N, C-alpha and C positions, 0 to 999 in steps of 0.2 A: 554559329549565330551570338555563343555566349563572347567568343571572344571579338566580334567586333560590337558586342555590347561594352566589353571592358575598352578597348579602344575611344571609344566614343566618349564614355563616362573619361577616361582619361584625359581626351583633348578638351572635355568641358571644365575638367577641375583644373588643368594648365591655365584656360584660357581665364579661370576665376583666379586666380593666383596672379595673374598678370595685372584684371584690373584691382585688384586688391591692393598691388603693390604701386600700380598707379594713380590709383584715389591720394592712398596715403603720401605718396610724394608730391601729390599739388596738394592737397589738405594743409603738409606743413607750408608750399610755396605763400598758400594763401593767408596762413598766420604771420609771415614773416612781412610779407603786403600788407596786413591790416597794422601792425604794429609798425610799417613805415608810416604809412596813410592816417592812422587814427591815434597810434600809442601815446603814451606820453612824450613831453618835448624830450626828454635824453633818449628818448627812442628811436625818435623820428631820423630817419635815415638823411631826409633833406634838409634837416635843420640850419647846418650850414651854409645853404643856398639862398638867396636873396634876387629879389628884381625876376625876370625875365627866367633865370636858370631854375627857380623856386616854382616859378608857374608849369616850364615845361617838364618838370621833373613829377611833380602834384598830377600833370593828363598822363605821364607814362602809367606811374601806377595805379592811376584810376582804370585806364584801359588794361592793364595787367589784372586788376581785381576782376573787374569784366569777362574777359575770356576764360581766368581762371574758373569764375562759376560758371560758366556755361560748359566745359570740358567737367566737372567735379558733377554738374546736371547729366550729361549725355551716360558717361560710365555709372551713374547710379539708375541709370534707366538700363543699360545695356547688363546691370547686376540683379535686376529686378527680370529682368525677362529669364535672365538664367538660371534663375534661385528652382525655377519651378521643373528644370532637368536636372542638375547638380548641385550638391551641397556649396555654401556661398559663407565664407569669412570677411565676406567684405564689410567694412564701416559702413552704417546706416547714413544719408544725403543726412545735414544740417537740417534742423527743423525750418523751412519755409519764414524765409524774412515778412513781415506785412509789408505789402505794396504798398510803397507812399502814396500820396493823394495826389492823382495828375493835375495840373493845371488847365485848367478850360482852354483851348484854344483860342485865339484871338476870335473875336466876332467879326472884326472888319472883313477879315480873308474869304472871299468866295467860296463858296462851298460846290462840288461835286457829287451827286448824290449816286450811287451804286446799289441798285436793290438787289438782293437777293433770296429771291422766291421758290417755293419746292414746284418742280416741273408739275407733280401730280398732286392734285388737292382733294383728289378723293381717297379717305381712308381706309385700311383694308376690309373693313367691313360693310365698305359698299358705299358708306354715305361720304356727302361733300363735309371737307372741312372748312372751318368759318374762322376768318381771318378775325383773331382777336388782341391785335396790336402787333409792335414792333422794339426791336432792340437796336439802336443807332449807333455803332463806336465810332469814332471820327480818328484819323491820321492824317497828320501833315505831311503833303506832300510837296515837291518843287522840280519849275522844271527852270532851266538858266533864266533867271531874271522873276520868276513869278510862283508866288508862292500862292497855294492852294491848299482846301482840305478836303478831303474825301471821307465823305459821309456813306457806311455801309449800315444801309436798312433791310435788317432781315425780319422780315413778319414774321406775329405769333401765329399757328394756324391750329384748332382743335375741333377736332370730332365732336359733337356736342351726343353723338348718341355712347360712345364706348373710352368718351373723354380720350382719344389719342390724342397726342401733343407732337406736334412736325413744325421743326425750324432748320434753316439750311447751315450749316456752320459756318465759320471765316474763311475765308481763302489763306493758305498758306506764308506766312514772312519767315523772314531769315532772325527777326528779331519779335517772337511771338504776339505778347504783350504792350509791344512797341507802341510809342504814338509816331514813330518815323516811317515814312514808305520807301520803297527803294529807291526812287529818284531822289529824297530826300540824304538817305545814307552813299546813294552815291557823288552826291554832291559834297559830302563829309569829306569820303575818303579821296575822292580828286582835289577837294581843298588843298588837305593836307599832302597826301604824295606826289601831286603832280605840280600844283602850284604854289607850294610849300607854305600855306599857311598852317602854325600852329592854331590848338584850339581855342586860344583865348581870345587871339584875333580874330578865328570865324565867329566868337562868341559877341564879339561887339559890332561884327557885321549884322548879325541875326536880332541884334538890338535895335538897330539905326530901322530896321523891317518893320518892327516893334512886336518880334518874337521875342520873348525871355527862355532862351534854348541856354542852358548853363554849361560851362565846360565840364564839369561832372557830367554829364548828359551826354555832351557830343564825346567824351571818351569812353562812356560805359558801351555806347554805339559802335564807336572804330574798334574796338575791342575783341566785342563779341565778332561783328562782322572778319576782325579777322580770321578766328576759330573758324567760322566757316566759311571762308575763303581758303584754307591749307590746302584741302584737297584736289582742289585745282592747282595751285603751285606745285604740290607735290606728283600731278600727273602728267605737268610740263616737265618736274624734271626725270621724270623716268622716259620719257620722248627724247628729250634733250639728247641721253648719252647715248641713244641708238642712233644718234646722225653718225652717216658716216666723217664730219668735217667739223669742226665746233671752235670759235674764238675764245680767248681766256684771258681778262684781266682784273685785278683788283684795286680798290683803292680806298682808303684808311677813312673813318667817322668817327669821332671820340664818342667813348662810352663815360657816364657821368660814376664817380667813387662817390656817392654822395656823403658817406661817413667822412669822407674828409674834404668833401665840399670841392674838388678835382675831378680831371678825366684824365683816362689814359686810352690809349688807342686798340681799336677794333679795326674789323673791314666789313666790305663788302666784295665780294667773287661776286662775278659777272660772267655768263658763259652764255653766249649765243651761238646760231646759227647762222651761213656766212648770208652775206648779201646780195649773193644771184639769185634771180627769179627763176625759180626752178621750179615747174608747176605740183611736182611731186614731194619737193621737199619744204616742212612749215616752216614759217619766219618765227623766232621764238627767243626769247633772250628770258635767261635767269638769274636772280638775285638771292646771291645768300652772306644771310650773316653768320661771320666767324669771330671769335675772339682774338684772333690774333695774323699772322700773314706765312705762317712755320707753312712748310709743303702738305702736313698729315691734312690739313684742310682742303688742297686741293686734291691727294691722295684719296678721301672720300668721298667725293663727289663724282670724279672719277676710277673709281676700282671697279666698275663695270666697262666701260667705252674703249673700243678697241682701234678707233678711227687717226685721224690727224687734227693735235691739236695747234692754233695757231698763236704766238704767244710772243713776248717776249725775252730777253735773256736772263731773268731773274731765274735767280737760283732755287727757287723754291719747285721750279716744274723740272728740273732736270731729272731727277729718279724717275720720271714718268717713263723716260724715255731710253729704258734700261727693259732687257727680256723679261723681266716679271713682271712688268706692265702691258708694255706691247703696244705703246702708244709713238705714233711717230709725230717727230716735230717740224714744222714750218715756221720759219722766223718772219720778223716785219721788217720789208723793204724800208720801212717810212722814218725806223728807230737808223738803223744805217746814213739813209739819207737826212736826219735830222741832225747828225754830227756835222754833216759836212758844211751842211746850213750855214751851222751857230760859227763854225769858223769865219766861213763867207762875207756875214754880217759883220762880227766883229773884227775880222783882221783883212778883209778883201784880198783873200789868200786864193790867186790862181790855178791853183792845184786841186782846191773845193770847188771853184769855180767849173772848173774841167767835171771834178766826179757828178755836180748834178745838171750837167747838161746828160752826160753821156744814163743817169739813172731816170732823167727823163724822156728819154727816148722808151723804156720798158712801160713805164706811167702813159705814154699817149698811143703806145699798144692797147694798154689796159683800155683805156677808155674808149677805143675802136672798136674794143670785142666785148665788150663783158655783156652784151646781150645775146651773144651767144650761146649756143647748148656747152656741155662743159665737154664733151669729143670735139668740136668744131674750136673751142677755147683751146684744148691743148693742141690742136694742129696747129693754129696760127701759132702761136708761143713757141712750139718746137722750129717750126719755117722763120719767124720773124724775131724773138726775143731770143733764143739763144745765143743766137751769133752776136746779140748786143750784150747780154753774158760774159760771153766769152773773151770778147774785145773790154770790159770793165773787169774784169777778174786781171788779165795779163795787164792793164794799165797798172790797174793798185799794186800789182808786185814789182812794177819797173820803177814806178816812184815809188814803194816803202827803203828801195836801195838807196835813193838820191837824199831824201829827209834824214835827220837828227833823229835816233832812237831818245823816246822819250817826249817829244813834241805832241802839242795837241794832233797834227796832222799825222803824225806816226799812228797813235792812238787808234784816230779816226779810220786810218788804214787795214789795220791791225785786227780790229772789231769786226769789217766787213769779211776779210781773210779768215778771220776764225771762225764764225758766223756761216762762212760761203756755202755748205751744203746746206741748212737752215734755212738759208735766205733764197736760195735758187731752187727751194724743191716745188715750189709752183709749176714750174718749165713741166715736171713727173705727170702733175695730174690737174687737169682741168677744172674739178670742183673745189681745188685751194686756190684765196685769195694772194696777191703780191705780198699784201702787210694787214695791218691788224687795227688799221683806221675805223673798218666797221663799229667793232667792238666798243674802243676808246673813245666813240663820237655818243656812245652809250653811257657812259660812263658820267657823263655832265651833269642829267640831273639830279644825281648823287651829290656832286661838288656845286649845283647850283641849293639844293635843300641844306646843305651843312652848315651854309649861312643864317639859314630859318632855326630851322633846329636848334642849331649848338652843339647836341648831343643826343645820342643813345640813351633813354634810362635806362633798361634792362637788358639782360639777355633775350629776355620773352619780347618786347619789343623791338628790337633789332630783325627776330626772326619773325614778327608781324609785318614790319616795315618791308623787307625782304620779299615777302609774300605779293603783298598788295602794288610795290612798284613791279614785281615781274609780270604783272598782269596788264599795268596801266599801259607799262613800257611796249609789253608785246601787240595790245591793243593798236597804239598810234602805227607802231611797222607796219602790222598787217591794214595799216590805212584806215582804222575808226575812230571813230570820237570816242574819246576814253570815258563823259561821263555817259553815250547813249548804251555805250558799251557795258560797262559794271551796272545801271540801273536794270538791264535787262536780267543779265546775270544772277543780279540779288531777287530779282521777280521767279527766275526759272528755277536756282537754286533749291529752294525748300523742297519740290516736288521732283525732282530729277534722282534719278537712282545712279549709283555708284558707276553703274557699267556704261552707262550713257555722261559721266563726266567728260567725258573727250569731247564731244558736242561743245560746251561751254568755252572750251581754250579759244584762244585770240585766232590761231589760225583755219578753226573750222566753224568760229561762230556765224550762224545767222540772225538777222532781227528776226523775233517771235511774230 
């Protein structure tokens, strides 16, 4: 009994130390962010920026501040819950700021009245409760193309005999005391991360509808939603690495160095399940933000993965295919084909044309068998695709001996022969696709977004963007409207237990 008590105390003290360290780290981050946003001109990191760059940086900082504030509040709540069972050295939360006076929602918008009344209007003493008034809370709602105001009317009921007071509580919201409903928050997130509209453009759109929603408010909502949605992104990541076959790719995105007024290269790494329709396999895409392209970032994500990775020939993946990691490499036939395609287009090479014809036979077979299950697909590949691959390999060997070394056609042939085992791994496993096109097509939203975001404002902003984009793109992959999905998730998230989070993931989600 004493030993169990000591273990419990030790565990609680360890939790308190973690909360304390995390709190201090976030408090320091908050101080830096506030100096950047509100400090003297010489202290502001964005002081060298102008025009759209300045606006986008301000939005990113405001989002980060809102996210850190929410995390600090959550940690302080955990500290308070632990304080009754273990000694705590954690700092106290900063005194709550006085809430800014909220601007009344426009009177011209239609109101939808939602009543919250007690189910039982009989007092515990046996007397009937008397309704003595009501409290009205207004929240701005949005459905595509239509703004409304939700009026939550909570009657006040009192027992005249024993003066017992009854009133229903407000439903739980992701942003508990905010004026935005899940529908409006979902629209703001989809606008930014799916339709690539920064907050200053959304501010102008809302203004035309007669709504004075400032960029700082939109940024605050986005930052808080990012923190709330992160557990879903984490759950997707845990599920992803349990799959037998993954796609992997990466794409650059500039990150601001605000003190210098310039950018440096960071990356979104994108991991995905295969594009085959398999009822027992989830359709997921996970975007991860990283400060670079080094192989260590792939290692961190895939450290517990033991399956097959479909990827290009980038050196950052090579160490994963060693005994230490135990991951099997599958190459991308589309990359090999592209080298011949470029030669055929630029130089009308008859050798490249013939290579394309033979590779085209493989893709023709894949188109015919893509709807089969993995076992049937592997059987058909063994029967039909393997002879084509054998022909292609011998043809490549024969023509390599005929072309001058160092030429583009020689390099194209050598690339395919050097990568032959990886390029033809799909013949051995019906679950493995012939190429990496499935994930490359899912990187395009980031490429489009770069034209509007211009850059990522901070590491925290990159992590937030990766989480929300993961959910939106996975929702689309599963055939869901991203707005309807995000609205429902933000509605249900505040009352969903951690053990039930997986029910909100795009491949499991069902509308409430």
